[in-house]
Structures are given as structure tokens and as C-alpha cells.
N, C-alpha and C positions, 0 to 999 in steps of 0.2 A: 658285180664287184665295182665296176666303174660308177654305177648309180650310187652305191653305198659310199664310195669315196667322195663323190660330189656332195652328198648330203652331209657327211662328216665335216668336210672342209667348209661348207656353208655355215654349219652350226658353229664351227670354230671361229670363223670370221665374225659371226653375230655375237658370240660371247666376248671376243676382244673388243668389239665396238661398245658393247654394254659396259665392259670393264673400264674402258677409257672414260666413258661418261660418268661412271661412279667415281673414278679417280679425280676427275675434274671437279665434281661436287665436293669431294674430300679436301682438295686443294683450296677451293674457295672458302670452305669452312675454316681451314688452317690459317689462311690470311686474315680472315675475319677475327679469329681468336687472338692473333698477334696484335692486330690493331686495337682490339678491346683491351688487352693487357697494357699496351702503351698508354691508352687513354686513361685507364684506371690509375696508372702510376702518376700521370700528370695531375689527375684529380686529387690524389693523396698529397702531392707536392703543393698543390694550390691551397689545401687546407692548412698546411704547416706555415705558409708564408702569410703574414699579417698585412693588413693595409697600413697606409701611412698614419691614419688617425689612431689605429690601435697601438702602433709602436710608440707614437708620441705620448699617449696616455700611460703606457707601461714605463717609458723613460721617466716621466714625471713621478710616477710612483716609486721607481727605483731611487731617484734623487731624494725623495722624502725619506725612504728607508735608510739611505746612506747618511743623511744628516742625523737621523736618530741614532744610527750606529756610531757615528763620530762622537755624538754627545756622550753616549755611554762609555766609549773608550777614553774620552777626555776625563771623565769622572774617575776612571780607573787609572788615569795617568798612562794610558797606552795610546800611542799615536797610530791612528789607522787612516790610511788614505781613502779618499772618497772613491767608491767603486764607480767605474765608468763602463757603461754598456758598450759592447762592440757595435760599431757602425755597420748597418746593413747596406750594402751597395744599392744605389738607386736602380740599377739595371734589373735587380730582382724584383723591386717594388713595382716597377713599371711593366713587368711581364704580364701580358694579356692574352697571348696566343696559346690558349690551353688546348686548342684542337690542332695545333701544328707541331708535329714531332720535331721539326728543325730547331725549335727553340731550346731543346734539351741540351744541346752542345753548349750554347751560350750560357745557360744556367749553370752548368757544371763548371765551365771555365771561370765564370765570375764568382763562383762560390769559393775559389781558392784565393782568398784575400788574406792579407797580413793582419795580425792582431794589433791593437793600439800599442803605443810605445810602452816600454818595459814597466808597466805598472803592475804591482802585485797587490793583491787584496789580502790583508791580514785578517785572520779569523782566530777566535779563541781556540785554545788547544782542545778543550773538551767538546767543542761543537763538531760533530761528524756529518751533519746533514749538508746537503748541497745548498749554496746560497740561492736566494730567490732569483737573482739575475743571471744565474749560471746558464740558463737556457739560451741567453743571447751572447754568450762568449764563444769565440772560435775554438777555445780549448775544450769546450763541452763535447761529450760523446753523442749528443742527441742528433748530430748531423750524420753520424755514421751510417744509419740505414739508407739515407738518401745517396750517400757516396757509393754504397754497394749497388743500389738500384741504378744509379746513373753513372756507373764507373766508365762508360764509354759513350761516345756521341751517338745521337739518334740515327744519323745516316749510316753509321757503321752497323748498328743493330739491325736496321732494316735490310742492309745489304746481306748480312749474315743469314737473316731469316729467308731472304729470297734465294740465296744459294742452297739453304737447307730445303726449301720448298721445291726447288728445281731437282735436287737429288731425290726428294720424296716422290716427285712425279714419275721419274724413271724407275725408281725402285718399286713403286706401287704397280706400274705397268708391267714390270717384269718381276713381280713378287713370286715368292715360293709357291703360293697357292695357284697363281695363273700358270706359271711354268710347269707345275706338276700336272695340271689338267691337260695342258698342251702336250706334255711329255707322255702321259699315259695314252692319249689318243694316238700320238705318233708311234709309240711302241706297239700298240695293238695293230695299227695299220702295217707296221713293219713285219710283224709276225704273220699277218694275213697275206701280205705280198709274198713273203718267203714260202708259206705253205702253198699258195697258189702256184708259185714258180716250181716248187718241188713236185706238185701234182702234174703240172704241165710237162715236166721232164720225166714223169713216171719213176721218181726216186722213192716215193712212199705209196704204199697201197692204202686201201680205204681204212682198214683197222688202224694202221699206223698213223694216218692223218687224224683220226679221232683221238687216238692216244696222245698225240702231240698237243692237240687242243686242250684236252683235260689236264695234261701235265703242265702246260703253260699257265692255265688258269690257277692250278693249285700252287705253282711256284710263286706267282704274283701275290696270291692271298697269303702264302707263308711269309714272304718278304715283308708284306704289309703288317703282318702280325708281329714280326720282330721289331719293326720300327714304331709300333703303337705307342710305347711309353714316351719316347722323346719327340716323335713327329706324328701326332695324332691326326692332324688334318691331311697330311701327305699320305699317311697309311690308309685313311678312309677312302681317299681317291683311288689308291692302288687296289683296294678291295673291290670297289665298283668296277674297275677294269677287269679284274680277275673273274668276277661273277658274269660280266658281259661275255667274256671268252667262253665260260662254261655254257651259257645259254646258246650261243652261236654254235658251239661244238655239238651239243645234243640235237639242235635243230637240223644241222647239216647231216648228222649221222642218221636221223630218221627220214628226212625229206629226200635227201640226195642219194644216200647209200643204202637205206633200208636195212641197217644192221640189226634193228629190233623193231617190234611192233608198236602200235599206237599207245597201248596201255603202259608198257614199260617206259616209253618216252615221256608220257604225261606224268608218270610217277617221278621220273628223274627231274623234270623241270619244277614240279611241286617241291621236291626235296631241295632243289637249288633255291627256290623262293623262301622256304622255311629257314634254310641256312643263312640266307641274306638278311632275313628279319632278325635272327639271333645276333648276327654281326652288328646290325644297326643298334640293337640294345647294348651290345658289348662296347661299341665305340661311342654310343650316345649321340649319334648323328642322324638328323632327320633326312639328310640327303640320301643316306643309304636306305632309309625306310621308304622314301619315295621311289628310289631305284628298285627296291624289292617289290613295291606295288606295281610299278610299270612292268617289271618282269613277270609278276603274277598274272596280270591281264594279258600279257603277250604269250604266256605259256600255251593257252588253247590254240592260238593261231600258229604257234610253232609246230605243234603236233597234229594240226587239223588235216583231215583228208577230204573235206567237203561233205561228209556224210555223218556229222557228229550227232550225238544225242543231246537234245536241248536240256533235258532234265539234269544230266551230269554237268553240263556247262554252267547252268544257272545255279545249281547247288554249289558248285565250286566257287563261283563268283560271290554268292551270298556268304559262304564261309570265309572267303578271302576278305571281303568287306568287313565282316564282323570282327575278325582278328585285327585288321589294320585300323579300324575305327576305335576299337578298345585301346590299342597302342597309342593312337593319336590323342585320345581323351586323357590317358594317364600322363603322357609326356607333354601335352599341350601343343602338339604339332598340327596346326590347322591346315597346313598345306596338303597333308595326306587326304583330308576330307575334300579339299578343292580338286584333287586329282581323281579320287575314287568316284565321286558323284557323276561327273560328266562321262567318264568311261563306262560306268554301269548303264547310264541312259543310252550311250552309243551302242553298246552290245545288244541290249534288249530291243531297242528301236530297229536296229539292223535285222535282227532275227524276225521281229514281228512284220517287218515290211517285205522281206525277201523269202523267208522260209516258213512262215506261218501258214498252215493249211486248215486243220480242224482240231487243233489241240486247245480246245476252249478251256477246259478245266485247268490244265497245266499252265497255260498262259495267264489265266486269272490269278492262280495261286502265286506265281512268281512276281507278277505285277504288284500284288498286294504285299508280298514280303519286302520287295525293294521299297515300296511306298512307306511301309511302316518303319523300315530300317533307317531311312534318311530323315523321315519326320521326327522319329525319336532322337536321332543325332542332333537335329537343330534344337529341339526342346532341352535336351540334356546339356548341350553346350551353352545355351542361354542360362539355364539354371545354375550351372557351375560357375559361369563368369559373374553372374549377379549384377550385371550392368545393363545398359540399354541394348536393345536388340540391334544386331549388326546387319549390314547390307547383305552379307553372305547368308545369314539366317533367313532374312526376308526372301532372298532369291530361292533358297531351298524350299521354303514353305510354299511359295506361289508356284514355282516351276514343278515341284513334286506333285502338287494337287492337279495341275494342268496336265502333266504327263500321264498320271494315273487315270485321269478322266478320259483323255483322248485314247489311251490304250484300251480301256474297257469299251468305249464306243466303237473302236475299230474291231475289237474281238467279236462283239455280238451284233454288229451292224447287219450281217447277212442272214441271221436266223431269227432274231427276236427284235421286236419293237419295244425295247425297254430303256430307251434313252432317258426318259423322265425318271424312271426308277433308279437308274444309275446316278443321276444328278441328285436325287433326294438322298441316296445312300451317302454320297460325298458330303452333302450338307449336314447330315446327321453325325457323321464321323467328326467333322470339324466342330460341330456344336458340342459334342461330348468333350473334345479336347478343350474347347473354350470354357466349358463348365469347370473342368479340372484346373485350368490355368487361373480362372477368375477367383477360385477359392484360395489360391496360393498368393500370399502378399508379396513374395519376393520376385515375381515375374514383372517385367516391364509393362507399363500400361499401353505402350504402343503395340506390343504383341497382342494384347486383348483387342485393340481396335483392328489390327490386321486380321485376326481370326473372325471378328464380327463381319468384316468386309467379305471374307471368303464365304462365310455361311450365307450372307445375304445374296452374294453372287450366284451361288448354286441354287438357292431357293428361287431366285428370280428366273433362272434358266430352266427350272424343272418343267413347268407347264409349256413354255415355248418349244422345247425340244421334243416333247411328247405329243403335243396337240398342234393344231394348225389354226392360223387366222384369228378369228374373233375370240377364241378362248384365251389366247395369249394376251390380247388387249384387256379383256375383262379381269384376268388374274393380276396383271400389272397395275391396273387401276385400283383394285382392292388393296394391293400391296402398298401403294402410296399412302393410303390412310393408315395402315398398320405402322409403317415406318415413321410417319409424322407423330403418331400417338406414342411410339416408343421414345422418340426424341424428347417429347414434352415430359415424359415420366423420368427419363434417365439423364437428359442433357448431354448425352454422348453425341458429339458432332457427326460421327460417321453415319448415324441414322439420318441426320438431316441431309448430308450429302447423298446418301442412298435415296432419300425421298426426291431430291432434285433430279438425280440421274434417272430414276424410274419414271418421273413425270415426262422427261424428254423422250424416253422410250415409248411411253404410252402415246404421245403425240405422233411419233413416227409410225408406230404400229397401226393406229387408227386411220392415218392417212393411207397406208398401204391397204388396209381393209376396205376403205372406200373405193380405192382404185380397182379392187378385185371383186368386191361383193355386189355392188349395184350395177352389174352388167347382165343384160338379158341373155340367158343361156337355155331357154326352153323350160326351165323349172321355175314356176311362178312362186314367189314368196307370199306367204299369208299376209294379209293387210295388218300392219302394226306388229302382230305377233310373229316376227321373223328375227333371224339372228343379227341382222344389221341394225335394225331399230332397237333391239334389246341391248346390243353392244353400246350404241350411242347413249342409251339411258343409263347404263352402268357407269360409263365414263363421266357423264354429267353428274350422276350421284356422287362419284368420288370427288369431283371438283367441288361440289357444294359441301361435302363433308370436310374437305381440307380447308375451305374458307371458314367454316364454323370452328374448326380446331384452332386455326391461326388467329381468329378474331379474339381469342382469349389471351393472346400474348400482348406484351407491351410493344410500343413502337420501336424500341431499340433491340428487341430480341432478334437473334439471327446468328449468322456465322460470318467469318472473314474469308474472302476469296483472294488467293495469291498473296495472303498476308496483309493486305492493305484495303481491299475493296470490301465494304460491309454490305452484306445482303440481309436486309431486315425482313421481318415477317409482313410488314405493311406493304412492302414492294411486291412480295409474292402474292399477297391478297389481291392487289391491283391486277396483276397478270392473270390470276385465276378467275377474277370477275370477268375480264374481257374474254377469256377462254370459255367460261360458262355461257356468256351472252352469245358467243359465236355458235356454241353447240345448240343452244335453244333455237337459234335460227336455222341451222343446217339440218338437224335431225328430221323435223317434219318436211323441210324442203326436199331433201333427198328421197324421202319415202314417197312424197307426192309425185316427184319426177319418175321414180321407178314404176309405181303402180299405174300411172297414166300411160307411160311408154309401153308397158307390157300388156295392158288390158284394153286400151282404147286406140292408141295410135301405133299399133304394132308395125305396120308397113307404110304408114303415111310419110311421104317424103318431106312435107312441110307441116310440122306439128304445131299449128297455130294455137290450138286449145291448150296443149301442155305449156307452152310458153306464156300464154295469157294467164293460166292458173298460177304459175310461179310468180309472175309479175303481180298478180292480185294478192297472193300470199305475202310477198315482200312488202308491198305498200301497207297492208294491214299490220304487219309486224312493226314497221316503222311508226305507224300511228299509235299503236299500243306503247311503244317505246317512248314516244313524245308525251303520252299521258302519264306514264309511270315516273320518268325522270323529270318531266316538266314541273311536277309538284315539289320535287326535292331541291330545285335550283342548283343542280349539280353540273358544273362546267357548262354554263348556259351558252357561251359562245360556241363551244365545240358542238353541243347539241343542236344549236340553231344552224350551224354550217352543215351538219349531217342531214338534218331534215330538209334544208333547202336543196342540197345536192340530190337527195332522194326524190324530191318533187320534180326537179328538172329532168332527172332520168326517167321518171314515170311519164312525164309529159311527152318525152321524145319516143318512148317505146310504146306507150298505150295506143296512140292512133294507128300505128302500123299493125300491131297484133289484133286489135279489135276490128279494124277494117278488113284484114285478111280473113279472120274467122267469120265475120259477117258475110263476106262474099262467098266463102265456101259453103255456108249454111243455106243462104237464100238464093244464090245464083247457080252454083255448081251442084247443089243438092248432094253434097259429099256423103258417101256411105259411112264415113267415120263419125259424123256428128248428127245430132238432132237439134231442133230449135231450142230445146231446154239448155243445151250446153252454152249457147251464146248468152243466156240470161245470167250466167255466173259472173260475167264481168261487172255487173251492177254492184257487187260487193266492194269493189275498189273505190267507188265514188264516195261513200261516207268516210273512208280512211283518208282519201285525198282532201276532203273537206276539213277534217280534223287537223291535218297538217297545215293546210292553208290558213285556217283561223289562228292556230298557234303562232305561226310566223307573223301574220298581220298584226296581232296584238302586241308582239314583243320587238318589232323592228326598232321603234323609236327608243326604247329603253336599252337595247343591247348595242345597236349600231346607229346612233343618232346622226352621225356625219354622213351615213349612206342611206338615209331614210328615203329620199326621193327615188334613187336608183332601184333599191330593193322593192319599194312599193310598186313601181312600174313593172318590174320583173314578175312579181307575184300576180299582178293583174293580167299580164299577157299570158302567163301560164294557165290561169283560170279560164280565160276566154278560149284558149285552144282546147282545153279539156272539155268545157261545156259545149263548144261547137261540135266536136266529134261525138259527144254523147247525145246531142240533139239529133244528129243523123241516125245514130243507133236506135234511139227511141222511136223515131219516125218510121224506120224500117220495121221494127218489131211490131208497131201498131198497124201500119198501113201497107207494108211492103210484101211482095212476093216475087216469084221468078219473072213475072210479066212486067210489073210496074216498078221494079227495083230502081232503075235509073231515073224514072219520072219523079218518084217520091224524093229522091236525093236532089233533083233539079229544083223542084218547088221549095224544098227546105233551104237550099242555098240562095234562092232568089228572094223570097219574102220571109222566110223563117229566120235567117241570120240577122237581118236588120232589126226584127222585133226582139230577138234574143239579146243582141248587143245593146239595144236601147234599154232593155230591162236592166242589164248589168250596169250601164252607165247611170241609170236612175238610182240604183242601189248605192253606187259609189258616191253620188251626189248627196243622197240622204245621210249616208255614213259620214261624209266629210262635214256636213252641216252640224250633225249631232256631236261629233268629236272635235269640231273646230279645227279640222285639218285642211289647210288650203291645198295641199298637194293632191289629196283625193278628189277635190272638186275640179282641179285642173285636169286630172286624168279623165274625169267624167266628161268634161266639156270637150276634151280632145277626142274621146270616143264618139260623142255625138257628131262631131265634125266629120269623122270618117264615115259614120252611118249615113249622114245627109249626102255626102259626095257619092258614096256607093249607090244609094237609093235613086238619086236623080240622074246620075251619069250612066248607070248600067242596068239596075234591076227594073226600073219602071218601063223600059222599052221591051222587056222580055216577059212581063207578067201577062196573065190573062185578065179579063175584066174583073172577075171575082177576086183574084189575087190582088189586083190594084186597089180595089175597094177596101179589102181587109187591111192591107199594108198601110194605106193612107190613113185610115181611121185610127189604127192602133199607134202607129208612129206619131201621128199628129197629136193624139192624146198625151203620149209620153213627153213630147216636146213642150206642150202647153203646161204640163205639170212642172217640168224643170224650169220653164220660164217663170212660173208663178213663185217657185221657191227662190229663184234668183232675185225676183223683185222684192221679196221679203227682206233681203239684206241690202244695205246701202253701199257696200264696198264691193266692186266687181273683182274679177280675177286678178287684174294687174295691180290693183291697189289694196287687195285683201291682206290682212295681217292678223295675228292672234290677239294683239292688244285691243284692236277695235272690236273683234268678235266677243271678247270677254265682257264688254259693257252690256248690262242687262237690257238696255233700251234697243241695242242693235241686234240682239239675238232673238230671232223670230220663234225659237222653240221654247223660250222661257215664259 
């Protein structure tokens, strides 16, 4: 009882607070209406008062009319005084404060001026019409409406309105409606306290207590019915209180006293609910209908014993909903729908969560019935209104689908793996409804878009919830093509948004597949013909198909994002091209990595071969990229930077990987490799050469201001790569486990000077033929390093045979360079392109 009292008091305080807030809004609106009326009166007054120029013109016209009138009278020998227009006070003409109510008093007071001296205007006896100048006379009746409007000063009017508003605030706060609600609650509490006191004192036995409750409820309802004609609102509130007393009485009689069984108690509360619905129709009050609905939902709990029959419960709720929703539809009481829907979800969800065991058929049937009931409610309400779809209708459609879907998943999760089938069924149901709505022209187009979105959502979820991993990715990839095709055919933007959404899901799903799929688990994938490689090909095929479809669009085709950001088809094509290029690179790379790791280097702690193969593949891919895009002149600076970065990365990684693999093969005799594995690194050299030539030919045209720096960088990178490869070739030709280090020593001692000399000679010849001074400078700088290294270090460590060979070859190279230098007349410090372009100075012409 104390808890009930606390709840009622809390609800009463909440109601009073909301009531005060509503009164405040009404008061603000009342003040606004008064100010609007005053402003409107001022505007009307402003229209009646002419400006000085208008009055002057009218006075001149009146004088002309008076002169003509005098002439006519003089001809008839009747003396008629010249009419004189009444003077309008200057205070009125100077009035500018149309937005200030204070000026009203001044206008009213100044308006009471005397007419000009006793001049009378003679008129012919037969003329009954008002003279032209009568509007400007004080004796005219035209000012009467303004006198009525402004019969009192503005300050007084505002004060009276404020007093009236103050009284209105108090009266509204303690209105009959509010007082009646407080009074009925207080009265019911008083009866409850009296009954409780009587029970505590053992004045009344159990049957008497129930009788008092029923009698009290009946008396309240009877009094309410007597007051229905004159006090309809008050009587409807009394009826609600009487019905509440009856509900409480039956509940106590069953739960506390056990005067009758569950079935009679349930029948009683159902009868009370039906009686309440009849009264709501009789009084035509939706409040009573809502109260009846709440009582109807509370009835099962009032007579519950904890062992109820769910079939009876949900059948009762379905019938109750049907009746109340029909009532709401006919009367237009949307609040009933807003109450019935969440209560139904609450009852069914609670039973499904706490009491569901193995009632699969019954749970499915009732879930479908409630789903159809409220789906039909939303559609009928929208069709009846004939306007745009409301938020409540959108909420019912979306939440109803979601609740039904989750309920079916929960029901069958433990026995059947049919999640995908359930999802497809929901998609088909919504598709059928979409087809029906689409054929009816009076449905809002936004409802069609909403249903399309629901169908696409369930269709997209069907495969993921039924299958695992790669099948999801492949299904979504194919769906992107279908959605884009549908958008191009229908131009319904929801298809385009679905396309973008599924594209994002495909990306995430494929990344997740890569994290889980290419992991060695003891089960070897077939080379190429495995699920991961095929998934990548399907995704790549979808990307290429989407690029093809979008390429048929114009540049401005697309959709708006957030109402202002335009997403064009060309922008999406650019993103898809980069994605496709990335897939072309990743799919073979990941396959190579997996197959080598699982078939060759299963337990190898340092997989040099795997890394070298991936590096070789990467540099070959970049070389092909340079060939393909180099011919198109597509973003040449970006492509140049990408190729240069790839060459730098290759130069840093290649020596480490090739040296490590070479040492494992020729020195450690690793069980994981054979000599043939090491030969695979040779495939990277042509690719590196292609990239180097591409960069060297385009430096001056793309970055002329950085020509010297970039040329030096490319030369250094080339020297490093060729030096390492010279070691590799020497080991492959001459090396074994015994002489491995000796071969490398001889190569470093007299092989490097010869190699570097050849490189410098090539640079010199290239510089002379292309007339590039910088290349010749780099060549001479290289020869300087060779000479210093040769005479300072190498000559003292060579054998006699090595010295002979080195001296002969290096000397021949130096003599050739000297001869070429002698053929030109300008040395390095004075060399310039203008001198070289002269035919007589060019030895190659």
C-alpha cells in the first residue's frame, strides 16, 4: 500500500508539473495574441491617417470643388459659404511610433479637438448624399470605429490584459479538469485507506471488503453517468476511477482472498474491460479507451498464478488488440496504437525470454499473427491518411520486421540451422508487400523506398547468416553489381545507397577473410583453385563490372550525401580503379606467400626465399605498372614518385634478402633450399632495369629543377644493385662451400673497380650522346672513386694475376674515356649545352 501511494503521489506531482508547463505555454500564447491584436489595430489606424502631402492635395481638390459649388449657387442666387475642411492636428500627422502601444493614449486624446468656428455648409434640399469633404469633418461618423477601438488608453488595456492573464494562470492551474483528476485520485486513496483501516481493525470480513469495493466502483460510475450531460470531462474522469476500483477489487479478491478461481476472475476482468470500452464509446473519450486498453493488458497479470497457458494469453491479447485497433482506426485515436504495440512486444518478448521451452509451433504462429497485425495496422493507417508516411509508421514497419526476425531466429536457433531461410522468407514477405504498394498510386513514395530498403537488407543478410566466411563476401560482391544495375534502370537512389553500403561491407568482409583464410592450419589449399583465391577473383570481377557500368554514366550522375555533398559516378570510378589495382597486386601476392610458407618453408625460422619471391613479384608488378601507365601519361608526377620509391625500397631490401638466401644455399647447405631457388632472384633484374630506364628518360621533363639530384640518386641505386648482383653471379658461377668467401674477396678487390669503370664509361658515353653535362660529371666522379680505391686499397691486396688483369682492363677504360674527353674542347667546369650544340664541337656528329 505504501509503494502504491508513493507511485500515485509521484504521478500526481509529475502531472501537475506538466500541467504548469502547458499553462505557461498557453499564457505565452495569450500574451502574443493580445500584442498581435494591438499591433493590428495600430496598423488599421495607420492606414486611415494620411500623410501631409496627401492631405494637402485633398484640401486643394476640396477648394476647387467649393469654388465650383459657389459658382453654381451664385447662378441660382443662393449664397453658399465655402466649405472648409477640418484641420487635422499635427500630432496625428507626426505619429511614427506604430510599434509602441504607448502612443495610443496620445492619439485618442488629440483626436478630441473642436470643429472650426460655427460654419455651416449649405446643401441643396434634394441632395441626400454625403459631401466629398465629409470624411474630414469632426462631425462625420467615420471616426466612430476608431473611438470604439481606442476608447481607453493603451496602458490601461495592457494592465487589464495582464490582470486577466494572471487570473487565467491561476484558474488554469486549478482548473476543473486538473482538480477533478486530483480529486478522483484523492478519493480513491481515501477509500483505500478506509478499507485498509477497516481490515486492520477486523470490522469487515473478506466478502464484505470485496462487496465494498464493487459497490464503491459502481457508485462512482453511476454518479459519473448522471453528470455525463453537463460535465462530460469530469464524468469521464470519474468513470476511469470507478473502473480502476473494480479492477483492484477483483484482483485483491482473487490474489489475496481466493474467493473464486482463476477462470472466473479472468472472465470478470475481461467483462470490466469490455464495459470500459463501451463507456469510452459512449463518452467518446480516447482517455477512457486508453485506460481500457491498459486494463485489458493488466488483466492477465491481475489473475496470474505463474502457471498460465500461453495460448490463452496470446489469443486474448490478439483479440484485445484487434478490437482496440479497429476502434482506434474508426475514431482516429492513434494513441491507442502507440500503447498497444509496445505492450504487445513486451508481453511476447518476456514470455519468449523467460518461459519459452519447446513450443516452436505456437511461438511461431503467434509471432506471425502479431507481425501481420501491426504491419497491417501501419499500412491501413497510411492508406487512410493519404499523406506522407509518419515517423510512427516507419517505426512500426522497421521494428516489427526486426522483432519478428529476431523472434524466429531465437525460436529455431537450437534445433535447425535455417537462419538464411528465415531471412529469405522475411525478404519475400516484404517484397510481396512492396509489389502491392507499388501498384497503388495513393501510397507515399517514401514508403516504397522504405520497403525497398527492408527487402535489400534481408536479401543482403540471407547468405551471411546462413553461410560463413568467403561465401558472404562473394554474395555481397555480386549484389553490388545487381544494385548498381537496378539504379541505372530505375534511378531510385536507395539502390545507389545500397550499392555504396554493400561495397563497404564487401571491403570489410574480404579483409576479415584474409585474416582468417591464409593461415596455415595443416590443411593445404590447392594451388590457385582454393576458396581464398577464388574469392579474390570474384571481388575483382565485381569491381571491374561496376567500373564498366559506371563508365556509361555522365560526369554529373550520382547522389547527394547529407543534402549538399555530391557523390558523382566519376569519383566512384576512381575509387574502384584504385581498389581493383590493389586487388590485382594482392591476390597473387597472398597466394604466393601462402603456398611457399606451407609447402617450402614450413618450419624455417628465417624464410629468405619467401621474402625474396615476394620482393621479386612486387618489383615486377611495379615494372608492368610503369609500362602500362607510362604510355598513357596519366598523372606522370605521381607515377614517377611511386616508381622512384619502389626502386629505393627494392635497393634497400634486395641486398639483404639475396645475400641471406645465397648464404643459406651455398654455405649452410640448408635443407629447405636447392641451388635452383636462388636463381629465381634474377627475374627482378629486368624489372629493376625497366624502372630505372623509365625514370632516367623522364627526369628532366618531369622534374627539371631536381635533375642533378635525382640523376645522382638513380646512379647510386644502380651501382648498389649491380654490385650485389655481381657478387651473386660470381658465386653462382664459381662459388661453393669451400671457396665462397675467396670468390667474394676477389670480386670486391678487382671485380668492383672493373664493374664501376664500365658503369662510369656508360654514363660518359650517354652524357656525350645526350649532351647532358651532369651525366659526364657523375662519370668523372665515379672514375675518381675507382682510381682512389684501386691505388689506395686494392692493388696491395691483389695477386699477381689479379693485378695484371685489373691494370689492363682499368687502364683501357681510362684511355677510352680520355680519348672521348679529348674529342670535346670544353672540359667539365666550362662545359655547357650551348657549346655542345655546335656541330663542329660535337665529336659524335
